[in-house]
N, C-alpha and C positions, 0 to 999 in steps of 0.2 A: 504493500500500500504506500510505502514511503518512496519507492523508486520512481524516478522521472524517466518515462519511456521515450526513446528516440525513434522507435520504429512505428510511428503513427501511420495507420493504414490510409487515411485520407490523402496523405501527401505522396502516394505512389505516382510514378511518372505516367502520364497518359500517352506519352509518345514512345513507349518501349518498343513496340513493334515497328513503327515507322522509323524510329531512331536507329535501328540496326544498320540502316544504309546511310550512315552519317557522311555528309559531304563537308570536308574541312576547307570550304572555300575561303574562310577568313584568313587562313594561313597563306593563301596564295596572293593576298593583297600586299602591295608594297608596304613594308612596315614604316609607318610614320606616326608621329605624335598627333593624335586627333583630339580636338576639343569638341565633344559631342554637341555641346550647347551652341557652339559657333556655327555648326552646320545648318541649324534651323533658326539662326538669330533673327533674320528678317521676318520669318513667319511668326516668331514669338512676339515681335514688336507689333505686327498686324493683329495678332490674337489678343494682345493686351488692349489695343484700341477698340476691337470689336466687343470685348467683354465690358469695357466701360460703356459703350453705346447700348449694350443689351440690358444694363441695369439702371438706365436713366428712368427716374420716377418723379412724379410731381409732388409727392408727399415729402416735405422738407426733412423730417427726421430720418426717413428711410434713405433719402438722397445723401444726407450727411453720413449715414452709416455705410452706404455703398461706397462712397469715396474713401472712407476710413479703412474699410476692409481691404481695399486694393493696396494700401500701404502695408498691410499685414501680409498680403500675398506676393509682394514684390520679391524678386530674387531670381534664382535659376529657373523657376517654373519646371520642376523636375518631371512631373507627369505629362504635360504637353510635349516636352522634349522627347520623351520616350515614344509617345504616340505618333509624332510627326516623323521620327526616325523609322518607326515600324512601318508607317505608310509607304515610305520610299523603299524600305527593305522588301516589301511584299508586292509592290506594283510592277510586277514583271510584264503582265499583259492583262487585257480585259477580255475574259472568255465570252463566247457567244457571238452570234451573228449581229452585225450592226450595219446600218445603211451608210453609204459613202458620205452623205452630207453631215453625218453626226460624228464620224470617227475622230475628227480633229478636236472636237469640243469635249469628248468624253474624258480624257485624262485630267483636264482642268476642272471639270465638274466633279469628278471623283475626288480630286484633291480637296476641293471646297467642302465636300461632305465629310471627308476624314478630318479636316481641320475643325469642323463642327463637333466631332466627337471629342477632340482635344479641349474645346471650349466648354462643352457640357461636363466633361470629367473634372475640369478645374473648378467649375461652379459647384458641383456636388462636393468636391473635396473641401473647398472653402466653407461651404454651408455646414459640413460635418464638423469642421474645426470650430466654427462659431458656437454650435450647439455643444460640442465637447468642452469648450472653455467654460460654459455655464455649468455643465455637470461637474466639472473638476474644480469649480470656483477659482479658475486661473486668473491671474492679474497681469500677466505679460504674454506676448506672443512674438518670438524673434526679437526680443529686446525692446519691443514697443508695448505700451499698455494695451491689453486685450480690449475688444469692443465692449464686452460685458462690464469690464472695470471702468471704462471711460464713459459709456452711455447707459449702462445698466443692463440687467438680465433680459428685461422685456424687449428692448430694442434688438439685443443680440439674437434672441430667439426668432423674432419677427424678420430680422434681416436674413437669417439662415433660411427661414421658410420662403421668403421672397426669392432668394437665389434658387432654391429648389423648384419653385414655380416657373422661373425663367428657363431653367434647365429642362423642365418637362416640355415647355413650349418649343424649345429648340430641338428636342428629341423627336417630338411629333412631326416637325417639319421634314425629317428625313424619310418619313413614310416607309419605314422598314420595321415590321412587327418583331422580327427576331432580334434586331438591335435594341429596340425598346425593351424587350424582355430581359436582355442581358444587363442593361443599365438599371432596370427596376430591381433585378436580383441584387445588384451591387449595393443599391440604397438599402434594401432590406437587410443585407449582411452588415452594413454599418450599424444599424439599429441593434441587430442581434449581438454583434461584437461588444457594443457598449453595455448591453444588458448582461452578457456573460461576465464582463469585468466587474459587475456589481455583486457577484455571487459571494456569499459568506460561507458556503459549504467547504469544509477543509479538504475533503477528498478531491474536489475540483480545483481549488486554489493551488494545491500541491501536485497537480498532474501536468507533465510536460505535454501530453496529448491535448489536454484541455487548453493549455496556453497557446499551442500552435494553431489550434482550430480558431481560437479567439483572435489571434494575430492575423490569420487569413481573412477572417470576416472584417476586422477593423482596418486593415492596411492593404492586404494583397488582392482582395476580391475586386476592388474598384479598378486597379490598374490592369489586372489580368482580363477581366471582362471587357474593358475598354480596348485592350490590344486585340482581343478576339473580334470585337465590333469593327475595328479598322480592317481586319482581314476579310470579314464577311462583306463589307461594303465593296471591297475590291474583287469580290466573286471568287475568292480562293476556296480550295477544297477543304473538306472537313479536317484532313490531316494537317494541312498548313495552318488552318485556323486554330487547331489545338496546340500547335507549336507556338504560335503567337501567345495563346493563353498561358501555356507553361512558362514561357519567358517572363510574362508579367507577374505570374504567381510567385515564382522563385525569386525574382528581383524584389518584389514587395516584401517577401518574408525576410530576405537578407537585409533589406533596408531597416525593417523594424527591429530585427535582432541587434543591429549595430546601434540603433536609437536607444534600445534598452541598456546596452553596454555603456553608452555615452552618458546615460543618466547617473552612472556611478563614477565614470572617469572624467567627464567633462566639467565645465564650469558654467556658471550662470551667464557669463559674458559670451562664451563661445556658442552656447546652446540657445540663447535667447529665452531661457526659462530657468527656474531654480533647479540646480543639480539636486539629486536624491529626491526628486519630485515624486516618483512612483512609489518608492518604499515608504515615504512619509504619508502617502495616501493609502497605504496598506495594499498596494498592488505588487504581486509577486511575479517577477519576470525570469527569463532563462538563466541569468547568472546565479540568482538565488536558488532556483530549482536544482541546478547542477551542484551548487554548494551543499544543498541538503542531502544529496546522494553521498557526499563524503562525511557530512556531519548530521546524522539523523535527528539529533537533538534540536535542530532548527525547526522541526515539525511542530514541537510544542510552542516555540516562539511564534510561529505563524498562526497557530491555533488561537493565540491570544489577540490576534488582529493587528499587531504592530501599532497600536494606538499609544502605547507608552514609549516615550523617547528612549528609555533604557533598553527596551526590546529592539528598537531600531539600531542602537549602537551595538547591541549584542549580535544581531544579524550581520551587521557590517563587519564586525570582528571575525566572524566565521567565514564570511565571503573573502576577506583578505587573506585568510589562511588556506583557502581552497583554490581549485583550478576552475572555478565557476565562470569567471570572465573569459579565460582562455578557451574553455569548451564552447561557450556561447559564440565566441568569435570563429571557432572552427565550424560550428553549425552554419553560421552566416556564410562562410566561404564555400561550404558544401552547396548551399542553395544558389550562390552566385555561379558556381560551376555548372549546376543544372540549368540555370538560365542561359549561360553561354552555349551549352550543348544543344539547347533548343534552337538557337540561331544557327549553329553549325549544321543542324539537321535539315535546314531548309533546302529545297531543290537548288542545284547549282545555277548560277546566273553570271554572265560575263559583263553585264552593264556596270560601269565604274561607279555610278551613283548608288546603285543597289549594293554593291560590295562595300563601298565606303560607309553607308548607313548601317550595314550589318556589323562591320568592324566597330563602329561607334557604339552600337548596342552592346557588343561584347565588352568594350572598354568601360561602359557605364557600370557593368557589374563590379569591376575592380574599383572604380571611383566610389561606389556605394560602400564597399567593405573596408576601404582605407580612409574614409572621411573622418574628420575630427570634430565636425559640428553638423 
């Protein structure tokens, strides 16, 4: 009951059969230092402008909240970058018969639809953060006062709802029920993940399988289902669409594992939030779960809820003596490698833009696991 299992069944690779014929096309690309974010820099700028135009509203308070939340969302725009790179990595051709008069306009129209997925995903993500800050009673977000701290919980919740409503409208404009279902599932998973985090049941709080399932719901589901949506819009096969999904899932898991490590090793300045935030809120993450395998007495500490500062200090002491952080980092690297394998398993393509984007997606997996903030 005390062991933290790593062989969680839900995480089995969906591309095992397809992946046996792995194409190592990324290794054939001329090795060069790539900045994945610079490859889509112009599109990210246009995306930011479109997002601003999409949240224009006549109600003054909501307008102020919308403007403020974009300050919170400024930065690398990680998720849109992944999706725009995935769009290029998968746009090998457009299957199916088309008339001569339409052929030239199809690639541009497809790109606009895939850009819309990036916009929708970013709106859903920001909305979930606004709601999450209210639930966590957070007062900062990336070093800036959180919206709930500056304008109050009511405005923060309503601003999140407003963003979700605009995301729904944008999603409906795509007129693709399968894509709508994917993004609706991702939103449901965000709610499920937050609910799972609120559990007080000791058996669940101390389970690695439960932690990884919650992490998938809270972080990895949105990016994985969005990657799959990009593939579906391009008319890709089921196998290729699942590879896109697997990339997003494993990248998202690696990202959150590193985030949970940084909560112990980072600082308030570098993270834009208070360090040790999770443990002080009674949230048990991978480093502590691995530490508990070495020091089972931590189970009793966790059972008490970590509400006493002395218990927090005790748990941190055991963590410092354990390999918890190292093992969590190794698990993040494992998922980063699985994400890279999904890209390497895509059908070969000689187009330089396609290869460059695939290389950038692989490079992103290393950026994720080596980041310090």
